[in-house]
Each structure stands twice: as structure tokens, then as C-alpha cells.
N, C-alpha and C positions, 0 to 999 in steps of 0.2 A: 271389540270390535265387531259390529255384527251387520253392518251395511251390506255385505256381499250378499250373507243371507237371507237378508230382507228385502232385499231387490228382487233375488232369484225367485223367492218365495212368492213375490207379485207378478212372476210371470214377464219381468221386464229385461231387456239388456241396456248395458250402459248407453247405447246411443239412444236408445226408445227412452230412458228417465231423462237423458241430459235434452233432448226434444220437450219433454215434457214441461220440464223446469224451465228452460227458453221461453216456451209460450206462455207461462206465469209473469213473465219478463224481468226474472232474474238472468244475471249474467253467467253463463258456466258454460264451458267446454268440454269436450270428452278427454283429452289430456288432463286437465283440472279435474276432474270429475275422478279419474281414475288415480290421481294421487290420494284425493279424499278416501278413496275407496281401500285403498292401500295401506294407507295410515301415513302415507310422506307427509301429507298435508290436512290443515283442518279447514273445514267450511265456512263461510261468513255467517252472521246470523240470519241473512236474507236467504243464501243457499241452504243454510239447513233448516229453515222453516219451509222453503220452497222442497226439499227432499221430502221431509216428513209428509206434507200436503200430499205428493206425488202417491208416495207411496202408501198412504192412510195410517203413519206412527206416529210416535212421539220420539222426542230426542234421546231419550232412555231406553228405545228398541233399537235405536243404532249404535250407542257407546253408551259404555258405562259410566257411572256419576265421576270416576278420577281422570279419565278420559279427558272429558270436558270442564273441568272443576277447574280453570285458569286463574282465576282470584284465587283459591287456596293451594297452588300447586307449591307452594313451598312452606312444606310442612315444619310447623315449631320457629321458625325463623320471624324474628323481628322486621317489621316494615322499617324503612329510614324515618329518622324525626323527621317531620314538615311540621311547618307551623300551619296552624289551624285556623282559618278565617272566621269560624263560628264560636271563638273563644274557649277552645276546650283547655282546661290546666295540662290534661294527660297527651303526652307528644308522641308517644310511642304505639304502635299497634301490635299485639300478637297472637297469633292464627295456627291452630294446630287441631288434628284431626282426635275426635273421642268416637269410643265404642257406640253403636247405635241405641245400646240400652240407657246411656247416660242421657241422651236428648231428651227423654219425657221428663226427666228430674232438674232441667234448665228451661223450662219452657215457663213463660211469663206466670200463670196463676201458682205454680208449684213455687216459685221464687218469691212472689207475693204472699204466700200464704206463710213463707218463714220471717218476712219482712222484710225482705228487700224488694226496690223498685225496677233495678235493673239487673240482667244478668252481668253486666260488668261491675256495679256494688256488690255482686255475691262473690265475683272473684276476686275483688280488691280485699274483700273479709277474709278469703280463705288466704291469699298471701299474706296478708299479715299476720293470721293465726299461725303460717307455716314458718314466719319469721320469727315469732317470740317461741313457738315451739323449740327451733334451732338454736337462738339465744339461751334458753334453759338447759339443753342439750349441753353445748360449750360451757356454760357456768358450773353444772356438775360435773363435767369431764376435769375442769382446773380444779376443782377441789379436790378431786383423786390423785393418787400419787401410787407409782409401782414400787412393789418392793424390789432391791434391786439383787436380793439373792434368788426369789422361788416365782418371781413375778404377779404375785398377786396384787390386787388392788387393796389400796390402803385408805380409808374415808378420814377426813378433813387432817390430816397428820398424826394420825395414831400409829402406835407400833406394830409393826407385822408378828404375826404368832409362830413366824416359823424358826426352824432351831438355830438358823443362822444368824437371824436378826436379833436374839435374844444376849 
């Protein structure tokens, strides 16, 4: 959070900034602004817009993205099941964060080049592939047994070559 640093760089006191914001028609008193500046509270959309306008900055000049990303604050958790009015078959929504380098590979034109019409279609394909891979692994592990004498894997019920199995 860089609100105080930005405000002081603009040469404004808390009181002066609150007055400027008030002149724009947005309600914000000094105690509420103080809580915003110390991180005890978040501004409303209107307050943030007015703060940025008064200081000549953008929201990401005042906050880091994770500090104000309230939509995705529940990393990797599934949203509750809700009935969709628009007829979606899929009733759960998963959200998670990815490293910045992944983003360019998930852009629509990149996915379309690979034959996917949406990121959701790509994601479901990747889940199906993961499921198939996991099921192959389970099947392979069921075919293997372990020699009780030496612990070596034995393929398809064959005899172990250790001295104790002979």
C-alpha cells in the first residue's frame, strides 16, 4: 500500500486531500480516510476514483493488485454451487492465480490457434487429459506387485529374480 507516500509526494495533508475529495461530491471524512491510509479499511469505488483524481494517479499506484483484488481473494477455492439463469451446464467456478508468464499462453488468440474457442474449453480438456493420465497410472500400478522378500517391483505376476523367491 502506497497511499501515504503518494499523498505526501503530491504535497497534500490528509485534511487537504479529504477537502479536495469532498469538493468532488464524494463523501469521505478525515477519520475514514485515515483508516483507508493505514489499511484498516478499503475505500469505496467512488472514493478510490476521487482519491486517484485528486492525486493524479491510478489505483495500482496506491495499492498492489492483490490488496484490491477482492473477486479473486479466495485463491484456488471453489465458489459455492449456484443455479445459473443463463442455462450453463457447469455449476461450479474455480479461481486460482497463475504466474505472469502463463497469461500470454491463455490469451484468446493463442487458444484459438490450438482449436479452443474459450479458456474454459481448454481448461476442461486439460482436466480430461489429467484424469486419463491418472487412470493409466492407477491401472499400471495395479498390474505391478512387489516381491515380499526384496521389495522389487514385479510386472504382470512374473517371478522375482531375487535369491529368496527362487
